[in-house]
PLY file of the C-alpha trace (Angstrom):
ply
format ascii 1.0
element vertex 113
property float x
property float y
property float z
element edge 112
property int vertex1
property int vertex2
end_header
-0.01 -0.05 -0.04
1.34 3.41 -0.78
2.81 5.50 2.09
3.74 9.06 2.68
6.77 10.07 4.82
6.90 13.54 6.13
9.81 15.19 7.84
9.69 18.66 9.28
12.61 20.24 10.87
14.34 23.41 12.30
17.84 24.46 11.43
20.50 25.51 13.95
20.59 29.21 14.33
24.21 29.54 12.86
23.49 27.54 9.72
24.54 29.12 6.37
21.28 29.20 4.50
22.99 29.09 1.20
24.67 25.75 2.16
21.40 24.53 3.46
19.55 25.38 0.23
22.22 23.30 -1.81
21.43 20.29 0.48
17.68 20.90 -0.03
18.10 20.78 -3.77
19.88 17.42 -3.51
16.71 15.90 -1.94
14.93 16.27 -5.37
17.66 13.98 -6.88
16.52 11.04 -4.75
13.85 9.98 -7.33
16.63 9.23 -9.85
19.62 8.27 -7.60
17.99 6.18 -4.92
17.96 2.66 -6.09
17.10 -0.71 -4.56
19.83 -3.44 -4.67
18.28 -4.57 -8.00
18.86 -1.25 -9.56
15.26 0.05 -9.61
14.25 3.50 -8.55
11.60 3.66 -5.82
11.08 7.07 -4.46
7.75 8.04 -6.21
7.43 11.69 -5.47
9.06 14.47 -3.42
7.66 17.74 -2.46
9.09 20.25 0.21
9.74 23.80 1.18
9.78 26.43 3.75
6.77 27.03 6.04
5.14 30.20 4.62
1.99 31.04 6.58
1.66 33.82 9.19
-1.00 34.53 11.68
-3.04 31.70 13.18
-1.67 29.14 10.63
1.82 30.25 11.36
1.29 29.83 15.06
0.05 26.33 14.37
3.36 25.51 12.66
4.90 25.84 16.25
8.25 27.01 14.94
8.81 24.25 12.41
10.58 25.89 9.47
10.82 23.32 6.62
9.18 20.16 5.45
9.62 17.38 2.91
7.04 14.94 1.83
8.20 11.62 0.20
5.83 9.14 -1.44
6.72 5.40 -1.63
4.86 2.27 -2.88
5.23 0.42 0.44
6.51 0.62 3.94
9.20 -1.82 2.72
10.51 0.73 0.28
10.64 3.33 3.13
12.30 0.95 5.44
15.02 0.43 2.72
15.30 4.23 2.24
15.73 5.40 5.75
18.57 3.22 7.13
20.02 1.49 4.18
19.95 3.50 0.92
23.54 4.68 0.47
22.48 7.97 -1.35
20.06 8.87 1.55
22.76 7.89 4.11
25.37 10.22 2.44
22.78 12.93 2.37
21.88 12.37 6.06
25.52 12.60 7.16
25.74 16.02 5.45
22.41 17.17 6.78
22.37 16.03 10.47
24.98 18.75 11.60
22.52 21.49 10.36
19.52 20.26 12.33
18.25 21.71 15.52
15.38 19.38 15.72
13.16 17.19 13.40
9.81 15.28 13.46
9.03 12.55 11.01
5.71 10.93 10.33
4.67 8.05 8.02
1.16 7.16 7.03
-0.82 4.97 4.58
-3.44 7.04 2.84
-6.91 6.65 4.19
-5.84 4.21 7.00
-7.21 5.34 10.36
-7.29 2.32 12.47
0 1
1 2
2 3
3 4
4 5
5 6
6 7
7 8
8 9
9 10
10 11
11 12
12 13
13 14
14 15
15 16
16 17
17 18
18 19
19 20
20 21
21 22
22 23
23 24
24 25
25 26
26 27
27 28
28 29
29 30
30 31
31 32
32 33
33 34
34 35
35 36
36 37
37 38
38 39
39 40
40 41
41 42
42 43
43 44
44 45
45 46
46 47
47 48
48 49
49 50
50 51
51 52
52 53
53 54
54 55
55 56
56 57
57 58
58 59
59 60
60 61
61 62
62 63
63 64
64 65
65 66
66 67
67 68
68 69
69 70
70 71
71 72
72 73
73 74
74 75
75 76
76 77
77 78
78 79
79 80
80 81
81 82
82 83
83 84
84 85
85 86
86 87
87 88
88 89
89 90
90 91
91 92
92 93
93 94
94 95
95 96
96 97
97 98
98 99
99 100
100 101
101 102
102 103
103 104
104 105
105 106
106 107
107 108
108 109
109 110
110 111
111 112
């Protein structure tokens, strides 16, 4: 069953935003460069950006600055992506030092039980 994986995060205060932006752009390459051991690509879709609302909606964001949404065909694909995919691991090693905090959620569409 298709799954969505959302990560929202805050950057450390002293982060160079230009360097962070270059890393953010690398995320969009995952659709082409992340491959299973058999060579097939498996990241189905990627969306992301900076939190942009003010007022009440901005307050509801509770300080979370950025988010990415990934789509996968299955939890098995996500379970490969997170701890095993070499491209994701390289990215995560570069990205972790920039993070102040993060929250990740995964869900199957229309599953509520």
